[in-house]
C-alpha positions, 0 to 999 in steps of 0.5 A, spaced: 118 418 485 119 424 488 113 427 491 111 434 488 111 440 493 104 443 494 101 448 497 097 446 503 093 452 504 092 453 497 089 446 496 085 447 502 083 453 499 080 451 494 075 446 498 071 453 500 066 458 497 069 465 495 064 468 500 068 464 506 075 466 503 075 472 509 073 466 515 078 462 513 083 467 514 080 469 520 081 463 523 087 462 521 089 469 524 086 467 530 090 460 531 097 464 530 094 470 535 095 464 540 102 462 539 103 469 537 098 475 540 104 481 535 100 478 529 094 482 530 098 489 532 097 493 525 090 492 526 089 494 533 094 500 531 090 502 526 084 501 529 080 508 530 079 506 537 076 512 542 081 511 547 088 510 548 089 503 549 095 499 551 098 492 547 098 489 555 090 490 555 089 485 549 085 480 552 082 475 547 082 474 538 076 470 536 073 468 530 066 469 528 064 475 533 055 475 533 054 484 533 047 483 529 042 478 531 037 478 525 031 480 529 035 487 529 036 487 522 030 491 519 034 494 513 035 488 510 031 483 508 030 477 513 034 471 512 034 468 520 042 469 520 045 473 524 050 479 522 058 475 524 064 479 523 070 474 520 075 476 527 074 480 533 079 483 537 077 483 544 080 489 549 080 489 558 083 495 562 079 493 567 074 499 568 073 498 560 072 494 555 073 495 547 072 490 541 076 491 535 072 487 529 075 485 523 071 484 516 076 480 511 075 481 504 078 477 499 074 474 493 068 477 494 064 485 497 060 487 501 054 484 502 048 489 502 047 494 508 053 491 510 058 496 510 052 501 514 051 495 519 058 495 522 059 503 522 053 503 526 055 498 530 062 501 531 058 508 533 054 505 538 060 505 543 058 506 550 062 509 557 064 501 558 065 499 552 070 501 546 068 500 539 071 500 532 071 497 526 077 494 521 076 492 513 082 487 511 082 486 503 086 483 499 083 489 492 081 495 492 074 498 494 069 501 491 069 507 490 063 509 494 065 504 499 072 509 500 068 515 500 063 512 506 069 509 510 074 516 509 067 519 511 067 515 518 074 514 520 072 516 526 069 509 527 072 505 521 079 504 519 081 500 512 087 496 511 090 491 505 093 485 506 100 488 503 100 493 508 099 488 514 105 483 510 109 489 511 107 490 518 108 483 520 115 484 516 118 490 519 117 488 526 122 484 530 117 477 530 122 472 528 117 467 528 117 462 523 108 462 524 108 468 521 113 468 516 109 462 513 103 466 514 106 473 510 109 468 504 101 464 504 098 471 502 104 473 497 102 466 495 095 467 494 096 474 490 093 477 496 099 481 498 106 484 495 111 479 493 118 481 497 124 479 494 129 477 499 135 483 498 141 484 502 140 478 505 147 473 505 143 467 508 136 468 503 138 470 496 136 465 493 130 468 488 134 474 486 140 469 484 135 466 481 131 472 477 138 474 475 140 467 472 134 468 469 135 474 465 141 472 464 139 465 459 133 469 457 137 475 455 146 475 454 150 470 453 149 464 457 157 464 458 158 470 462 153 468 467 154 474 471 160 470 474 155 466 479 154 458 478 147 455 475 144 450 479 138 446 475 134 449 481 136 456 480 134 455 473 127 453 474 126 457 481 127 464 476 121 463 472 116 463 478 120 469 481 119 474 474 112 471 475 111 474 482 114 481 480 108 480 473 103 479 479 106 485 483 104 489 478 097 487 477 097 488 484 100 496 483 096 497 476 090 495 479 091 500 485 093 505 480 087 504 476 082 504 482 086 510 487 088 515 481 083 513 475 077 512 476 078 505 472 071 502 473 074 495 472 081 491 474 086 494 468 089 488 463 096 487 464 100 485 458 108 484 459 112 482 453 121 481 452 125 485 448 132 482 446 137 487 444 143 485 440 149 488 436 147 484 429 140 483 427 139 478 421 133 480 418 133 473 413 134 469 421 128 466 421 128 463 414 133 456 416 136 451 413 140 445 414 146 448 411 147 454 416 144 452 423 150 451 427 151 458 424 145 461 426 145 456 433 151 460 435 150 467 433 143 467 437 149 467 443 155 471 439 149 477 438 146 478 444 147 484 448 142 486 453 134 485 454 128 488 457 121 485 459 116 490 458 110 490 463 105 495 463 096 496 463 093 502 462 086 505 462 081 507 455 080 515 456 075 516 450 075 513 443 081 511 442 086 515 447 089 512 453 093 512 459 098 507 459 103 506 464 109 500 465 115 498 468 121 496 464 126 490 467 133 491 464 140 487 463 145 488 459 152 485 458 157 488 463 157 491 470 151 497 470 152 504 473 154 503 480 154 495 480 147 494 478 145 487 475 138 489 474 136 496 473 128 498 473 125 503 470 117 506 471 114 509 464 108 513 463 104 515 456 098 518 453 096 516 446 091 517 440 091 510 437 098 509 435 100 517 436 104 519 442 101 526 446 106 525 452 111 520 456 116 520 462 120 515 463 124 515 470 131 510 473 129 507 479 134 507 483 138 501 486 134 497 480 129 491 481 133 492 488 128 499 490 124 496 496 120 501 494 117 496 488 115 491 494 110 496 498 104 497 494 102 504 497 110 507 495 110 504 489 103 507 487 106 514 490 112 513 485 107 511 479 102 517 481 108 522 480 111 520 474 102 519 471 101 526 474 107 529 470 105 526 463 097 529 464 101 536 465 105 535 459 098 532 456 094 538 458 099 544 457 099 549 451 103 546 446 099 539 446 094 538 441 088 535 446 081 535 445 076 537 449 073 532 451 080 529 453 082 534 457 076 534 461 077 527 462 083 528 464 083 534 469 078 529 473 084 524 474 089 523 479 087 527 483 089 526 491 
């Protein structure tokens, strides 16, 4: 019997509680750094150190660094435990030392007083020691936490796992070990999945997605001129699932940073089949016409799209909605793009549309901006800002309470 492929990290991680996930990732980074120190360069670069340090002055990477012993913890209840950072990056120039603490948050939040403790620790810089803290998170921070970090940006910084992955990919590491770590973060949903693009040796995921879209929405015989293996067919839904996962991350970030949402938005996705002829009686099958209906399914399929959506309630039945549309059409599309992509946003009151906007993404699903969470959020924010402007225009009929809420969102 063939052995089923399983992800080692996923299997092991299920045995740990959520509060230890950061410590677990810290240990992985420590082990990778012992072979490829470059893995911590993005954390080193973003750390707000007081002095200009060189990468060659990186001394060591350790885990579970005790930065505050329990007897010093006067602002929280004494639990008999020291405060430990998930990761510590030690620096040494010969005349001065430095320490970057990294606190990793995945499925847990900050403990009471923990953020202030880190800030106070970093403020305790001395002439012989430079200090900084980097918070590495999978998901958006609370508004109060983000503001606190921004107010103390001289000492602490924040980075998403997606940003870390982007930095690692853009470097010249050429390391299977680092690639394994990057892939793991994507598989767990902590960082944006990357669709391999313009890579002749590694375009299997794109081909699989294309086959999935063709088999879903177009006559199979067209096949876009590409052979479809069983492996490719089975991989296609997985790749699409990764795109949905990316959409969840982007929607989370957008709702938190731009819309002031208190909880993660619920995302939805659904297919839309386009055909040359619509038969209203198509669901009423009889034994006498099975062949005709079966052949008609393929004969009249011309295009199809997946809608990925999310929304936030403004007030009552009034919602602001944003979405990504992934579309495929029969025959070659403009610019020789196989899979097109659109972004849209709208404001609605129940089923009544107040304002809306749609843009086509240059390069379709292959556009690199769709695989960087920060750039993706920025692009969506621009669309939402224009929809907001339309809703606040003189011609739009919007209640004063809704106008007030609209004016309070999407501020830089």
